[in-house]
Backbone as CSV, one residue per row, in Angstrom:
resi,resn,N_x,N_y,N_z,CA_x,CA_y,CA_z,C_x,C_y,C_z
1,UNK,0.823,-1.184,-0.001,0.000,0.001,-0.003,0.880,1.267,-0.003
2,UNK,1.937,1.283,0.794,2.822,2.443,0.840,3.473,2.684,-0.504
3,UNK,3.945,1.638,-1.155,4.614,1.820,-2.435,3.647,2.348,-3.494
4,UNK,2.405,1.886,-3.443,1.410,2.383,-4.387,1.145,3.871,-4.163
5,UNK,0.963,4.274,-2.912,0.719,5.678,-2.621,1.936,6.529,-2.946
6,UNK,3.121,5.977,-2.699,4.345,6.705,-3.029,4.455,6.915,-4.548
7,UNK,4.154,5.872,-5.307,4.208,5.982,-6.769,3.157,6.960,-7.281
8,UNK,1.978,6.939,-6.675,0.904,7.864,-7.061,1.323,9.299,-6.787
9,UNK,1.918,9.545,-5.618,2.345,10.897,-5.272,3.484,11.363,-6.163
10,UNK,4.364,10.471,-6.533,5.502,10.844,-7.376,5.089,11.177,-8.797
11,UNK,4.009,10.613,-9.270,3.667,10.819,-10.670,2.419,11.707,-10.831
12,UNK,1.254,11.204,-10.480,0.016,11.898,-10.786,-0.226,13.112,-9.898
13,UNK,0.114,12.988,-8.637,-0.084,14.154,-7.751,0.843,15.291,-8.147
14,UNK,2.075,14.942,-8.499,3.011,15.974,-8.930,2.544,16.618,-10.229
15,UNK,2.021,15.834,-11.126,1.488,16.369,-12.381,0.287,17.285,-12.108
16,UNK,-0.583,16.868,-11.184,-1.732,17.695,-10.836,-1.328,19.012,-10.207
17,UNK,-0.347,18.979,-9.321,0.133,20.219,-8.704,0.800,21.135,-9.723
18,UNK,1.542,20.557,-10.652,2.170,21.349,-11.693,1.127,22.017,-12.586
19,UNK,0.095,21.283,-12.952,-0.966,21.863,-13.777,-1.730,22.951,-13.021
20,UNK,-1.947,22.752,-11.725,-2.593,23.781,-10.909,-1.738,25.040,-10.859
21,UNK,-0.443,24.876,-10.641,0.471,26.010,-10.586,0.484,26.761,-11.914
22,UNK,0.568,26.055,-13.015,0.555,26.712,-14.325,-0.780,27.407,-14.601
23,UNK,-1.866,26.816,-14.098,-3.171,27.456,-14.244,-3.267,28.749,-13.473
24,UNK,-2.712,28.784,-12.266,-2.710,30.012,-11.475,-1.875,31.087,-12.164
25,UNK,-0.729,30.707,-12.701,0.111,31.664,-13.413,-0.616,32.197,-14.658
26,UNK,-1.258,31.310,-15.390,-1.998,31.742,-16.582,-3.166,32.657,-16.200
27,UNK,-3.823,32.369,-15.071,-4.936,33.207,-14.614,-4.432,34.598,-14.238
28,UNK,-3.296,34.692,-13.597,-2.756,35.988,-13.171,-2.316,36.848,-14.353
29,UNK,-1.831,36.218,-15.399,-1.317,36.960,-16.557,-2.273,36.916,-17.746
30,UNK,-3.538,36.635,-17.499,-4.494,36.550,-18.598,-4.731,37.937,-19.196
31,UNK,-5.090,37.972,-20.475,-5.367,39.268,-21.105,-6.574,39.932,-20.443
32,UNK,-6.475,41.231,-20.237,-7.569,41.969,-19.646,-7.501,42.095,-18.149
33,UNK,-6.536,41.495,-17.486,-6.459,41.577,-16.028,-5.608,42.740,-15.546
34,UNK,-4.960,43.446,-16.440,-4.084,44.562,-16.023,-4.837,45.642,-15.261
35,UNK,-6.045,46.068,-15.686,-6.740,47.091,-14.896,-7.057,46.641,-13.472
36,UNK,-7.374,45.395,-13.297,-7.665,44.869,-11.956,-6.408,44.902,-11.097
37,UNK,-5.293,44.474,-11.654,-4.042,44.470,-10.912,-3.584,45.904,-10.592
38,UNK,-3.777,46.831,-11.517,-3.405,48.231,-11.266,-4.270,48.836,-10.163
39,UNK,-5.553,48.517,-10.166,-6.448,49.028,-9.127,-6.035,48.494,-7.757
40,UNK,-5.715,47.233,-7.675,-5.293,46.645,-6.394,-3.961,47.220,-5.948
41,UNK,-3.060,47.476,-6.879,-1.756,48.030,-6.523,-1.864,49.464,-6.010
42,UNK,-2.917,50.182,-6.400,-3.071,51.578,-5.995,-3.841,51.757,-4.686
43,UNK,-4.252,50.693,-4.040,-5.026,50.803,-2.811,-4.313,51.622,-1.739
44,UNK,-3.013,51.437,-1.476,-2.369,52.239,-0.416,-2.338,53.733,-0.708
45,UNK,-2.507,54.140,-1.947,-2.386,55.546,-2.324,-3.716,56.221,-2.612
46,UNK,-4.831,55.593,-2.348,-6.134,56.152,-2.694,-6.448,57.446,-1.942
47,UNK,-6.079,57.524,-0.684,-6.412,58.705,0.116,-5.165,59.527,0.415
48,UNK,-4.223,59.533,-0.495,-2.982,60.251,-0.282,-3.207,61.762,-0.240
49,UNK,-4.051,62.277,-1.102,-4.303,63.731,-1.163,-5.314,64.192,-0.121
50,UNK,-6.192,63.317,0.323,-7.227,63.669,1.285,-7.282,62.585,2.357
51,UNK,-6.303,62.551,3.270,-6.284,61.482,4.276,-7.415,61.651,5.282
52,UNK,-7.766,60.557,5.916,-8.831,60.588,6.923,-8.298,61.220,8.194
53,UNK,-9.143,61.948,8.889,-8.773,62.544,10.158,-8.890,61.536,11.278
54,UNK,-8.435,61.915,12.475,-8.501,61.020,13.613,-9.946,60.707,14.023
55,UNK,-10.852,61.656,13.846,-12.229,61.434,14.220,-12.979,60.523,13.235
56,UNK,-12.441,60.308,12.058,-13.078,59.485,11.031,-12.592,58.043,11.057
57,UNK,-11.610,57.720,11.853,-11.023,56.380,11.814,-12.004,55.307,12.249
58,UNK,-12.825,55.576,13.257,-13.737,54.559,13.764,-15.017,54.460,12.968
59,UNK,-15.338,55.450,12.175,-16.592,55.456,11.405,-16.406,54.835,10.053
60,UNK,-17.475,54.185,9.562,-17.434,53.604,8.214,-18.706,53.894,7.507
């Protein structure tokens, strides 16, 4: 049983993990995703010109 599971992990599980990894990479670099990535990258700078005051921190 151990040798069977070891062989399964060495071949098919590794292939599945490789395909999953390549799929994630393809999803991240897919055409049309640049605006989404740019929006997420700009989150820390959204309120740079008009920062929140101390009295506004607790309110949402």
